[in-house]
N, CA, C and O atoms as a Maestro MAE file, in Angstrom:
{
 s_m_m2io_version
 :::
 2.0.0
}

f_m_ct {
 s_m_title
 :::
 protein
 m_atom[308] {
  # First column is atom index #
  i_m_mmod_type
  r_m_x_coord
  r_m_y_coord
  r_m_z_coord
  i_m_residue_number
  s_m_chain_name
  s_m_pdb_residue_name
  s_m_pdb_atom_name
  i_m_atomic_number
  :::
  1 25 -18.723 30.968 2.087 1 A "MET " " N  " 7
  2 3 -17.756 29.830 2.384 1 A "MET " " CA " 6
  3 2 -16.463 30.297 1.638 1 A "MET " " C  " 6
  4 15 -16.564 30.467 0.423 1 A "MET " " O  " 8
  5 25 -15.499 30.476 2.122 2 A "PRO " " N  " 7
  6 3 -14.115 30.996 0.831 2 A "PRO " " CA " 6
  7 2 -13.811 29.776 0.113 2 A "PRO " " C  " 6
  8 15 -13.908 28.719 0.737 2 A "PRO " " O  " 8
  9 25 -13.468 29.758 -1.077 3 A "LYS " " N  " 7
  10 3 -13.266 29.191 -2.136 3 A "LYS " " CA " 6
  11 2 -12.298 27.745 -1.895 3 A "LYS " " C  " 6
  12 15 -12.380 26.646 -2.443 3 A "LYS " " O  " 8
  13 25 -11.343 28.270 -0.812 4 A "LEU " " N  " 7
  14 3 -10.477 27.261 -0.395 4 A "LEU " " CA " 6
  15 2 -11.089 26.174 0.398 4 A "LEU " " C  " 6
  16 15 -11.024 24.986 0.081 4 A "LEU " " O  " 8
  17 25 -11.765 26.699 1.582 5 A "ASP " " N  " 7
  18 3 -12.741 26.005 2.222 5 A "ASP " " CA " 6
  19 2 -13.466 24.797 1.374 5 A "ASP " " C  " 6
  20 15 -13.423 23.571 1.480 5 A "ASP " " O  " 8
  21 25 -14.255 25.829 0.350 6 A "ILE " " N  " 7
  22 3 -15.024 24.557 -0.510 6 A "ILE " " CA " 6
  23 2 -14.142 23.517 -1.170 6 A "ILE " " C  " 6
  24 15 -14.521 22.354 -1.305 6 A "ILE " " O  " 8
  25 25 -13.158 23.879 -1.512 7 A "GLU " " N  " 7
  26 3 -12.387 23.028 -2.414 7 A "GLU " " CA " 6
  27 2 -11.727 21.865 -1.805 7 A "GLU " " C  " 6
  28 15 -11.522 20.762 -2.312 7 A "GLU " " O  " 8
  29 25 -11.315 22.462 -0.178 8 A "PHE " " N  " 7
  30 3 -10.943 21.355 0.672 8 A "PHE " " CA " 6
  31 2 -12.473 20.348 1.329 8 A "PHE " " C  " 6
  32 15 -12.203 19.161 1.514 8 A "PHE " " O  " 8
  33 25 -13.313 20.585 1.517 9 A "THR " " N  " 7
  34 3 -14.540 19.999 1.753 9 A "THR " " CA " 6
  35 2 -14.731 19.029 0.579 9 A "THR " " C  " 6
  36 15 -14.852 17.823 0.794 9 A "THR " " O  " 8
  37 25 -14.758 19.539 -0.656 10 A "GLN " " N  " 7
  38 3 -14.950 18.716 -1.650 10 A "GLN " " CA " 6
  39 2 -13.975 17.411 -1.658 10 A "GLN " " C  " 6
  40 15 -14.469 16.298 -1.837 10 A "GLN " " O  " 8
  41 25 -12.437 17.598 -1.440 11 A "MET " " N  " 7
  42 3 -11.667 16.839 -1.384 11 A "MET " " CA " 6
  43 2 -11.555 15.829 -0.339 11 A "MET " " C  " 6
  44 15 -10.706 14.938 -0.373 11 A "MET " " O  " 8
  45 25 -12.592 16.002 0.782 12 A "LEU " " N  " 7
  46 3 -12.774 15.219 1.832 12 A "LEU " " CA " 6
  47 2 -13.883 14.275 1.539 12 A "LEU " " C  " 6
  48 15 -13.823 13.077 1.816 12 A "LEU " " O  " 8
  49 25 -15.017 14.917 0.902 13 A "ASP " " N  " 7
  50 3 -15.884 13.959 0.612 13 A "ASP " " CA " 6
  51 2 -15.571 12.949 -0.491 13 A "ASP " " C  " 6
  52 15 -16.114 11.845 -0.510 13 A "ASP " " O  " 8
  53 25 -14.593 13.388 -1.505 14 A "GLY " " N  " 7
  54 3 -13.969 12.442 -2.417 14 A "GLY " " CA " 6
  55 2 -13.225 11.068 -1.895 14 A "GLY " " C  " 6
  56 15 -13.074 9.953 -2.394 14 A "GLY " " O  " 8
  57 25 -12.768 11.778 -0.450 15 A "MET " " N  " 7
  58 3 -12.090 10.469 0.085 15 A "MET " " CA " 6
  59 2 -12.852 9.545 1.130 15 A "MET " " C  " 6
  60 15 -12.293 8.669 1.790 15 A "MET " " O  " 8
  61 25 -14.095 9.834 1.186 16 A "LYS " " N  " 7
  62 3 -14.573 9.175 2.208 16 A "LYS " " CA " 6
  63 2 -14.756 7.628 2.129 16 A "LYS " " C  " 6
  64 15 -14.939 6.946 3.137 16 A "LYS " " O  " 8
  65 25 -14.680 7.005 0.582 17 A "ASN " " N  " 7
  66 3 -14.939 5.583 0.390 17 A "ASN " " CA " 6
  67 2 -13.365 5.378 0.099 17 A "ASN " " C  " 6
  68 15 -13.166 4.306 -0.472 17 A "ASN " " O  " 8
  69 25 -12.440 5.971 0.293 18 A "LYS " " N  " 7
  70 3 -10.986 5.663 -0.284 18 A "LYS " " CA " 6
  71 2 -10.504 5.024 1.009 18 A "LYS " " C  " 6
  72 15 -10.530 5.616 2.088 18 A "LYS " " O  " 8
  73 25 -9.969 3.522 0.805 19 A "LYS " " N  " 7
  74 3 -9.099 3.444 1.917 19 A "LYS " " CA " 6
  75 2 -7.602 3.806 1.706 19 A "LYS " " C  " 6
  76 15 -6.977 3.728 0.647 19 A "LYS " " O  " 8
  77 25 -7.087 4.273 3.079 20 A "THR " " N  " 7
  78 3 -5.914 4.829 2.958 20 A "THR " " CA " 6
  79 2 -4.689 3.701 3.039 20 A "THR " " C  " 6
  80 15 -3.584 3.901 2.533 20 A "THR " " O  " 8
  81 25 -5.043 2.516 3.734 21 A "ALA " " N  " 7
  82 3 -3.905 1.922 4.027 21 A "ALA " " CA " 6
  83 2 -4.581 0.444 3.602 21 A "ALA " " C  " 6
  84 15 -5.721 0.034 3.820 21 A "ALA " " O  " 8
  85 25 -3.316 -0.284 2.826 22 A "LYS " " N  " 7
  86 3 -3.903 -1.633 2.282 22 A "LYS " " CA " 6
  87 2 -2.722 -2.539 3.451 22 A "LYS " " C  " 6
  88 15 -1.839 -2.102 4.188 22 A "LYS " " O  " 8
  89 25 -3.182 -3.856 3.201 23 A "PHE " " N  " 7
  90 3 -2.410 -4.937 3.801 23 A "PHE " " CA " 6
  91 2 -2.099 -5.954 2.907 23 A "PHE " " C  " 6
  92 15 -3.049 -6.424 2.280 23 A "PHE " " O  " 8
  93 25 -1.012 -6.393 2.709 24 A "ALA " " N  " 7
  94 3 -0.814 -7.356 1.835 24 A "ALA " " CA " 6
  95 2 0.444 -8.348 2.261 24 A "ALA " " C  " 6
  96 15 0.872 -8.095 3.387 24 A "ALA " " O  " 8
  97 25 0.929 -9.129 1.762 25 A "THR " " N  " 7
  98 3 2.097 -10.372 1.851 25 A "THR " " CA " 6
  99 2 3.029 -10.208 0.649 25 A "THR " " C  " 6
  100 15 2.591 -10.332 -0.495 25 A "THR " " O  " 8
  101 25 4.520 -9.886 0.943 26 A "ILE " " N  " 7
  102 3 5.504 -9.755 -0.171 26 A "ILE " " CA " 6
  103 2 4.931 -11.588 -0.845 26 A "ILE " " C  " 6
  104 15 4.473 -12.533 -0.204 26 A "ILE " " O  " 8
  105 25 5.213 -11.464 -2.270 27 A "ASP " " N  " 7
  106 3 5.253 -12.378 -2.916 27 A "ASP " " CA " 6
  107 2 6.114 -13.629 -2.395 27 A "ASP " " C  " 6
  108 15 7.296 -13.340 -2.215 27 A "ASP " " O  " 8
  109 25 5.795 -14.850 -2.139 28 A "PRO " " N  " 7
  110 3 6.579 -15.891 -1.486 28 A "PRO " " CA " 6
  111 2 7.934 -16.163 -2.515 28 A "PRO " " C  " 6
  112 15 9.068 -16.307 -2.057 28 A "PRO " " O  " 8
  113 25 7.660 -16.202 -3.784 29 A "ASN " " N  " 7
  114 3 8.801 -15.862 -4.840 29 A "ASN " " CA " 6
  115 2 9.803 -14.855 -4.796 29 A "ASN " " C  " 6
  116 15 10.861 -15.071 -5.388 29 A "ASN " " O  " 8
  117 25 9.608 -13.647 -4.103 30 A "TYR " " N  " 7
  118 3 10.320 -12.773 -4.246 30 A "TYR " " CA " 6
  119 2 11.920 -12.993 -3.960 30 A "TYR " " C  " 6
  120 15 12.427 -13.909 -3.313 30 A "TYR " " O  " 8
  121 25 12.493 -12.041 -4.533 31 A "VAL " " N  " 7
  122 3 14.312 -12.487 -4.387 31 A "VAL " " CA " 6
  123 2 14.790 -11.222 -4.297 31 A "VAL " " C  " 6
  124 15 15.308 -10.878 -3.234 31 A "VAL " " O  " 8
  125 25 14.701 -10.265 -5.438 32 A "THR " " N  " 7
  126 3 15.101 -8.972 -5.383 32 A "THR " " CA " 6
  127 2 14.618 -8.135 -6.075 32 A "THR " " C  " 6
  128 15 13.942 -8.570 -7.007 32 A "THR " " O  " 8
  129 25 14.728 -6.768 -5.955 33 A "GLY " " N  " 7
  130 3 14.261 -5.663 -6.790 33 A "GLY " " CA " 6
  131 2 12.794 -5.320 -6.190 33 A "GLY " " C  " 6
  132 15 12.665 -5.715 -5.031 33 A "GLY " " O  " 8
  133 25 11.920 -4.815 -6.613 34 A "LYS " " N  " 7
  134 3 10.626 -4.055 -6.588 34 A "LYS " " CA " 6
  135 2 9.574 -5.461 -6.466 34 A "LYS " " C  " 6
  136 15 9.298 -6.150 -7.448 34 A "LYS " " O  " 8
  137 25 9.056 -5.731 -5.071 35 A "PRO " " N  " 7
  138 3 8.084 -6.900 -5.032 35 A "PRO " " CA " 6
  139 2 6.660 -7.015 -5.846 35 A "PRO " " C  " 6
  140 15 6.236 -6.015 -6.424 35 A "PRO " " O  " 8
  141 25 6.126 -7.922 -5.873 36 A "CYS " " N  " 7
  142 3 4.944 -8.063 -6.136 36 A "CYS " " CA " 6
  143 2 4.083 -8.338 -4.696 36 A "CYS " " C  " 6
  144 15 4.708 -8.571 -3.661 36 A "CYS " " O  " 8
  145 25 3.044 -8.306 -4.708 37 A "LEU " " N  " 7
  146 3 2.177 -8.528 -3.301 37 A "LEU " " CA " 6
  147 2 1.195 -9.390 -3.658 37 A "LEU " " C  " 6
  148 15 0.908 -9.637 -4.829 37 A "LEU " " O  " 8
  149 25 0.561 -9.955 -2.524 38 A "VAL " " N  " 7
  150 3 -0.569 -10.897 -2.557 38 A "VAL " " CA " 6
  151 2 -1.496 -9.949 -1.322 38 A "VAL " " C  " 6
  152 15 -1.334 -10.049 -0.105 38 A "VAL " " O  " 8
  153 25 -2.393 -9.114 -1.963 39 A "PHE " " N  " 7
  154 3 -3.383 -8.445 -0.928 39 A "PHE " " CA " 6
  155 2 -4.286 -9.478 -0.266 39 A "PHE " " C  " 6
  156 15 -4.596 -10.602 -0.661 39 A "PHE " " O  " 8
  157 25 -4.644 -8.796 0.876 40 A "ASP " " N  " 7
  158 3 -5.530 -9.288 1.698 40 A "ASP " " CA " 6
  159 2 -6.747 -9.855 0.867 40 A "ASP " " C  " 6
  160 15 -7.262 -9.090 0.051 40 A "ASP " " O  " 8
  161 25 -7.196 -10.996 0.992 41 A "GLY " " N  " 7
  162 3 -8.427 -11.531 0.347 41 A "GLY " " CA " 6
  163 2 -8.251 -12.022 -1.094 41 A "GLY " " C  " 6
  164 15 -9.204 -12.294 -1.825 41 A "GLY " " O  " 8
  165 25 -6.983 -12.113 -1.442 42 A "GLU " " N  " 7
  166 3 -6.674 -12.496 -2.816 42 A "GLU " " CA " 6
  167 2 -5.816 -13.842 -2.923 42 A "GLU " " C  " 6
  168 15 -5.021 -14.104 -2.020 42 A "GLU " " O  " 8
  169 25 -5.950 -14.595 -3.889 43 A "LEU " " N  " 7
  170 3 -4.917 -15.786 -3.890 43 A "LEU " " CA " 6
  171 2 -3.527 -15.533 -4.785 43 A "LEU " " C  " 6
  172 15 -2.545 -16.201 -4.461 43 A "LEU " " O  " 8
  173 25 -3.429 -14.780 -5.677 44 A "THR " " N  " 7
  174 3 -2.465 -14.641 -6.426 44 A "THR " " CA " 6
  175 2 -2.015 -13.160 -6.359 44 A "THR " " C  " 6
  176 15 -2.652 -12.126 -6.154 44 A "THR " " O  " 8
  177 25 -0.392 -13.458 -6.658 45 A "PRO " " N  " 7
  178 3 0.333 -12.041 -6.480 45 A "PRO " " CA " 6
  179 2 -0.335 -11.046 -7.712 45 A "PRO " " C  " 6
  180 15 -1.142 -11.344 -8.593 45 A "PRO " " O  " 8
  181 25 0.282 -9.849 -7.431 46 A "THR " " N  " 7
  182 3 -0.253 -8.878 -8.278 46 A "THR " " CA " 6
  183 2 0.879 -8.824 -9.530 46 A "THR " " C  " 6
  184 15 1.998 -9.313 -9.377 46 A "THR " " O  " 8
  185 25 0.566 -8.338 -10.467 47 A "ILE " " N  " 7
  186 3 1.424 -8.024 -11.715 47 A "ILE " " CA " 6
  187 2 2.340 -7.209 -11.393 47 A "ILE " " C  " 6
  188 15 3.536 -7.483 -11.291 47 A "ILE " " O  " 8
  189 25 1.739 -5.984 -11.188 48 A "LYS " " N  " 7
  190 3 2.379 -4.621 -10.592 48 A "LYS " " CA " 6
  191 2 3.513 -4.822 -9.577 48 A "LYS " " C  " 6
  192 15 3.338 -5.376 -8.492 48 A "LYS " " O  " 8
  193 25 4.297 -4.496 -9.862 49 A "THR " " N  " 7
  194 3 5.610 -4.426 -8.537 49 A "THR " " CA " 6
  195 2 5.502 -3.034 -8.001 49 A "THR " " C  " 6
  196 15 5.011 -2.144 -8.694 49 A "THR " " O  " 8
  197 25 6.016 -2.781 -6.588 50 A "PHE " " N  " 7
  198 3 5.886 -1.853 -5.388 50 A "PHE " " CA " 6
  199 2 6.997 -1.454 -5.038 50 A "PHE " " C  " 6
  200 15 7.920 -2.231 -4.795 50 A "PHE " " O  " 8
  201 25 7.093 -0.166 -4.955 51 A "VAL " " N  " 7
  202 3 8.253 0.649 -4.252 51 A "VAL " " CA " 6
  203 2 8.208 0.657 -2.855 51 A "VAL " " C  " 6
  204 15 7.056 0.601 -2.424 51 A "VAL " " O  " 8
  205 25 9.067 0.707 -2.027 52 A "TYR " " N  " 7
  206 3 9.330 0.807 -0.696 52 A "TYR " " CA " 6
  207 2 9.983 1.547 0.166 52 A "TYR " " C  " 6
  208 15 10.815 2.122 -0.536 52 A "TYR " " O  " 8
  209 25 10.127 1.894 1.250 53 A "LEU " " N  " 7
  210 3 10.559 2.959 1.620 53 A "LEU " " CA " 6
  211 2 12.095 2.659 2.186 53 A "LEU " " C  " 6
  212 15 12.412 1.607 2.741 53 A "LEU " " O  " 8
  213 25 12.869 3.630 1.975 54 A "ALA " " N  " 7
  214 3 14.499 3.079 2.310 54 A "ALA " " CA " 6
  215 2 14.576 2.518 3.586 54 A "ALA " " C  " 6
  216 15 15.586 1.821 3.684 54 A "ALA " " O  " 8
  217 25 13.861 2.553 4.659 55 A "SER " " N  " 7
  218 3 13.718 2.016 5.972 55 A "SER " " CA " 6
  219 2 13.728 0.633 6.030 55 A "SER " " C  " 6
  220 15 14.232 -0.042 6.928 55 A "SER " " O  " 8
  221 25 13.000 0.129 4.778 56 A "TYR " " N  " 7
  222 3 12.201 -1.052 4.910 56 A "TYR " " CA " 6
  223 2 13.254 -2.020 3.673 56 A "TYR " " C  " 6
  224 15 13.629 -1.507 2.619 56 A "TYR " " O  " 8
  225 25 13.559 -3.317 4.039 57 A "THR " " N  " 7
  226 3 14.103 -4.376 3.100 57 A "THR " " CA " 6
  227 2 12.969 -5.254 2.880 57 A "THR " " C  " 6
  228 15 12.527 -5.837 3.870 57 A "THR " " O  " 8
  229 25 12.313 -5.489 1.524 58 A "PRO " " N  " 7
  230 3 11.369 -6.374 1.310 58 A "PRO " " CA " 6
  231 2 12.009 -8.071 1.679 58 A "PRO " " C  " 6
  232 15 13.107 -8.452 1.273 58 A "PRO " " O  " 8
  233 25 11.188 -8.817 2.405 59 A "VAL " " N  " 7
  234 3 11.611 -10.332 2.492 59 A "VAL " " CA " 6
  235 2 10.580 -11.069 2.110 59 A "VAL " " C  " 6
  236 15 9.502 -10.554 2.405 59 A "VAL " " O  " 8
  237 25 10.503 -12.313 1.440 60 A "ALA " " N  " 7
  238 3 9.314 -13.123 0.915 60 A "ALA " " CA " 6
  239 2 8.612 -13.431 2.119 60 A "ALA " " C  " 6
  240 15 9.207 -13.807 3.129 60 A "ALA " " O  " 8
  241 25 7.295 -13.281 2.056 61 A "ASN " " N  " 7
  242 3 6.474 -13.799 3.029 61 A "ASN " " CA " 6
  243 2 5.971 -12.626 4.064 61 A "ASN " " C  " 6
  244 15 4.860 -12.516 4.583 61 A "ASN " " O  " 8
  245 25 7.139 -11.772 4.208 62 A "ASP " " N  " 7
  246 3 6.483 -10.348 5.170 62 A "ASP " " CA " 6
  247 2 5.235 -9.940 4.802 62 A "ASP " " C  " 6
  248 15 4.869 -9.862 3.630 62 A "ASP " " O  " 8
  249 25 4.464 -9.638 5.900 63 A "ARG " " N  " 7
  250 3 3.124 -9.049 5.897 63 A "ARG " " CA " 6
  251 2 3.710 -7.526 6.180 63 A "ARG " " C  " 6
  252 15 4.504 -7.194 7.060 63 A "ARG " " O  " 8
  253 25 3.046 -6.648 5.111 64 A "VAL " " N  " 7
  254 3 3.488 -5.175 4.942 64 A "VAL " " CA " 6
  255 2 2.050 -4.439 4.789 64 A "VAL " " C  " 6
  256 15 0.960 -4.910 4.465 64 A "VAL " " O  " 8
  257 25 2.430 -3.115 5.135 65 A "MET " " N  " 7
  258 3 1.261 -2.155 4.985 65 A "MET " " CA " 6
  259 2 1.569 -1.158 4.063 65 A "MET " " C  " 6
  260 15 2.530 -0.419 4.276 65 A "MET " " O  " 8
  261 25 0.622 -0.995 2.691 66 A "VAL " " N  " 7
  262 3 0.765 -0.301 1.961 66 A "VAL " " CA " 6
  263 2 -0.094 0.930 1.826 66 A "VAL " " C  " 6
  264 15 -1.317 0.800 1.874 66 A "VAL " " O  " 8
  265 25 0.465 2.133 1.659 67 A "ILE " " N  " 7
  266 3 -0.181 3.252 1.666 67 A "ILE " " CA " 6
  267 2 0.141 4.068 0.307 67 A "ILE " " C  " 6
  268 15 1.285 4.444 0.053 67 A "ILE " " O  " 8
  269 25 -1.076 4.337 -0.638 68 A "GLN " " N  " 7
  270 3 -1.111 4.674 -1.845 68 A "GLN " " CA " 6
  271 2 0.271 4.175 -2.636 68 A "GLN " " C  " 6
  272 15 1.255 4.828 -2.984 68 A "GLN " " O  " 8
  273 25 -0.057 2.695 -2.786 69 A "ASP " " N  " 7
  274 3 1.090 1.905 -3.635 69 A "ASP " " CA " 6
  275 2 2.420 2.027 -2.882 69 A "ASP " " C  " 6
  276 15 3.361 1.546 -3.513 69 A "ASP " " O  " 8
  277 25 2.615 2.357 -2.132 70 A "VAL " " N  " 7
  278 3 4.028 2.278 -1.344 70 A "VAL " " CA " 6
  279 2 4.227 1.551 -0.174 70 A "VAL " " C  " 6
  280 15 3.696 1.824 0.903 70 A "VAL " " O  " 8
  281 25 5.042 0.562 -0.394 71 A "ILE " " N  " 7
  282 3 4.944 -0.318 0.928 71 A "ILE " " CA " 6
  283 2 5.611 0.811 1.986 71 A "ILE " " C  " 6
  284 15 6.574 1.544 1.756 71 A "ILE " " O  " 8
  285 25 4.882 0.735 3.099 72 A "VAL " " N  " 7
  286 3 5.604 1.595 3.980 72 A "VAL " " CA " 6
  287 2 6.370 0.738 5.321 72 A "VAL " " C  " 6
  288 15 7.016 1.270 6.224 72 A "VAL " " O  " 8
  289 25 6.078 -0.788 5.145 73 A "GLY " " N  " 7
  290 3 7.057 -1.305 6.184 73 A "GLY " " CA " 6
  291 2 6.148 -2.807 6.687 73 A "GLY " " C  " 6
  292 15 4.967 -3.042 6.434 73 A "GLY " " O  " 8
  293 25 7.065 -3.639 7.419 74 A "LYS " " N  " 7
  294 3 6.710 -4.677 7.978 74 A "LYS " " CA " 6
  295 2 5.561 -4.595 9.115 74 A "LYS " " C  " 6
  296 15 5.679 -3.751 10.004 74 A "LYS " " O  " 8
  297 25 4.727 -5.252 9.095 75 A "ILE " " N  " 7
  298 3 3.973 -5.607 10.253 75 A "ILE " " CA " 6
  299 2 4.386 -6.538 10.870 75 A "ILE " " C  " 6
  300 15 4.471 -7.674 10.406 75 A "ILE " " O  " 8
  301 25 4.810 -6.102 12.373 76 A "MET " " N  " 7
  302 3 5.343 -7.298 13.502 76 A "MET " " CA " 6
  303 2 4.016 -7.722 14.296 76 A "MET " " C  " 6
  304 15 3.097 -6.981 14.644 76 A "MET " " O  " 8
  305 25 4.167 -9.298 14.522 77 A "ASN " " N  " 7
  306 3 3.646 -9.854 15.030 77 A "ASN " " CA " 6
  307 2 3.847 -9.503 16.810 77 A "ASN " " C  " 6
  308 15 3.220 -10.158 17.643 77 A "ASN " " O  " 8
  :::
 }
 m_bond[307] {
  # First column is bond index #
  i_m_from
  i_m_to
  i_m_order
  :::
  1 1 2 1
  2 2 3 1
  3 3 4 2
  4 3 5 1
  5 5 6 1
  6 6 7 1
  7 7 8 2
  8 7 9 1
  9 9 10 1
  10 10 11 1
  11 11 12 2
  12 11 13 1
  13 13 14 1
  14 14 15 1
  15 15 16 2
  16 15 17 1
  17 17 18 1
  18 18 19 1
  19 19 20 2
  20 19 21 1
  21 21 22 1
  22 22 23 1
  23 23 24 2
  24 23 25 1
  25 25 26 1
  26 26 27 1
  27 27 28 2
  28 27 29 1
  29 29 30 1
  30 30 31 1
  31 31 32 2
  32 31 33 1
  33 33 34 1
  34 34 35 1
  35 35 36 2
  36 35 37 1
  37 37 38 1
  38 38 39 1
  39 39 40 2
  40 39 41 1
  41 41 42 1
  42 42 43 1
  43 43 44 2
  44 43 45 1
  45 45 46 1
  46 46 47 1
  47 47 48 2
  48 47 49 1
  49 49 50 1
  50 50 51 1
  51 51 52 2
  52 51 53 1
  53 53 54 1
  54 54 55 1
  55 55 56 2
  56 55 57 1
  57 57 58 1
  58 58 59 1
  59 59 60 2
  60 59 61 1
  61 61 62 1
  62 62 63 1
  63 63 64 2
  64 63 65 1
  65 65 66 1
  66 66 67 1
  67 67 68 2
  68 67 69 1
  69 69 70 1
  70 70 71 1
  71 71 72 2
  72 71 73 1
  73 73 74 1
  74 74 75 1
  75 75 76 2
  76 75 77 1
  77 77 78 1
  78 78 79 1
  79 79 80 2
  80 79 81 1
  81 81 82 1
  82 82 83 1
  83 83 84 2
  84 83 85 1
  85 85 86 1
  86 86 87 1
  87 87 88 2
  88 87 89 1
  89 89 90 1
  90 90 91 1
  91 91 92 2
  92 91 93 1
  93 93 94 1
  94 94 95 1
  95 95 96 2
  96 95 97 1
  97 97 98 1
  98 98 99 1
  99 99 100 2
  100 99 101 1
  101 101 102 1
  102 102 103 1
  103 103 104 2
  104 103 105 1
  105 105 106 1
  106 106 107 1
  107 107 108 2
  108 107 109 1
  109 109 110 1
  110 110 111 1
  111 111 112 2
  112 111 113 1
  113 113 114 1
  114 114 115 1
  115 115 116 2
  116 115 117 1
  117 117 118 1
  118 118 119 1
  119 119 120 2
  120 119 121 1
  121 121 122 1
  122 122 123 1
  123 123 124 2
  124 123 125 1
  125 125 126 1
  126 126 127 1
  127 127 128 2
  128 127 129 1
  129 129 130 1
  130 130 131 1
  131 131 132 2
  132 131 133 1
  133 133 134 1
  134 134 135 1
  135 135 136 2
  136 135 137 1
  137 137 138 1
  138 138 139 1
  139 139 140 2
  140 139 141 1
  141 141 142 1
  142 142 143 1
  143 143 144 2
  144 143 145 1
  145 145 146 1
  146 146 147 1
  147 147 148 2
  148 147 149 1
  149 149 150 1
  150 150 151 1
  151 151 152 2
  152 151 153 1
  153 153 154 1
  154 154 155 1
  155 155 156 2
  156 155 157 1
  157 157 158 1
  158 158 159 1
  159 159 160 2
  160 159 161 1
  161 161 162 1
  162 162 163 1
  163 163 164 2
  164 163 165 1
  165 165 166 1
  166 166 167 1
  167 167 168 2
  168 167 169 1
  169 169 170 1
  170 170 171 1
  171 171 172 2
  172 171 173 1
  173 173 174 1
  174 174 175 1
  175 175 176 2
  176 175 177 1
  177 177 178 1
  178 178 179 1
  179 179 180 2
  180 179 181 1
  181 181 182 1
  182 182 183 1
  183 183 184 2
  184 183 185 1
  185 185 186 1
  186 186 187 1
  187 187 188 2
  188 187 189 1
  189 189 190 1
  190 190 191 1
  191 191 192 2
  192 191 193 1
  193 193 194 1
  194 194 195 1
  195 195 196 2
  196 195 197 1
  197 197 198 1
  198 198 199 1
  199 199 200 2
  200 199 201 1
  201 201 202 1
  202 202 203 1
  203 203 204 2
  204 203 205 1
  205 205 206 1
  206 206 207 1
  207 207 208 2
  208 207 209 1
  209 209 210 1
  210 210 211 1
  211 211 212 2
  212 211 213 1
  213 213 214 1
  214 214 215 1
  215 215 216 2
  216 215 217 1
  217 217 218 1
  218 218 219 1
  219 219 220 2
  220 219 221 1
  221 221 222 1
  222 222 223 1
  223 223 224 2
  224 223 225 1
  225 225 226 1
  226 226 227 1
  227 227 228 2
  228 227 229 1
  229 229 230 1
  230 230 231 1
  231 231 232 2
  232 231 233 1
  233 233 234 1
  234 234 235 1
  235 235 236 2
  236 235 237 1
  237 237 238 1
  238 238 239 1
  239 239 240 2
  240 239 241 1
  241 241 242 1
  242 242 243 1
  243 243 244 2
  244 243 245 1
  245 245 246 1
  246 246 247 1
  247 247 248 2
  248 247 249 1
  249 249 250 1
  250 250 251 1
  251 251 252 2
  252 251 253 1
  253 253 254 1
  254 254 255 1
  255 255 256 2
  256 255 257 1
  257 257 258 1
  258 258 259 1
  259 259 260 2
  260 259 261 1
  261 261 262 1
  262 262 263 1
  263 263 264 2
  264 263 265 1
  265 265 266 1
  266 266 267 1
  267 267 268 2
  268 267 269 1
  269 269 270 1
  270 270 271 1
  271 271 272 2
  272 271 273 1
  273 273 274 1
  274 274 275 1
  275 275 276 2
  276 275 277 1
  277 277 278 1
  278 278 279 1
  279 279 280 2
  280 279 281 1
  281 281 282 1
  282 282 283 1
  283 283 284 2
  284 283 285 1
  285 285 286 1
  286 286 287 1
  287 287 288 2
  288 287 289 1
  289 289 290 1
  290 290 291 1
  291 291 292 2
  292 291 293 1
  293 293 294 1
  294 294 295 1
  295 295 296 2
  296 295 297 1
  297 297 298 1
  298 298 299 1
  299 299 300 2
  300 299 301 1
  301 301 302 1
  302 302 303 1
  303 303 304 2
  304 303 305 1
  305 305 306 1
  306 306 307 1
  307 307 308 2
  :::
 }
}
């Protein structure tokens, strides 16, 4: 097996147990800047703030999708 194929296979094996997308709610006290999030299953907002795509403007209590610590947008009901 070529070296590149082996490295790719190892990378995929390492990703098996990683979640690619997470879901959260923008902190209800959010006003401006990078928001804190309340992830599904959690009760309190994170200490860490999160960046977001330019196409999305955070609003308190929005339900959002997060991929690799970047808010990608609001989940519409």
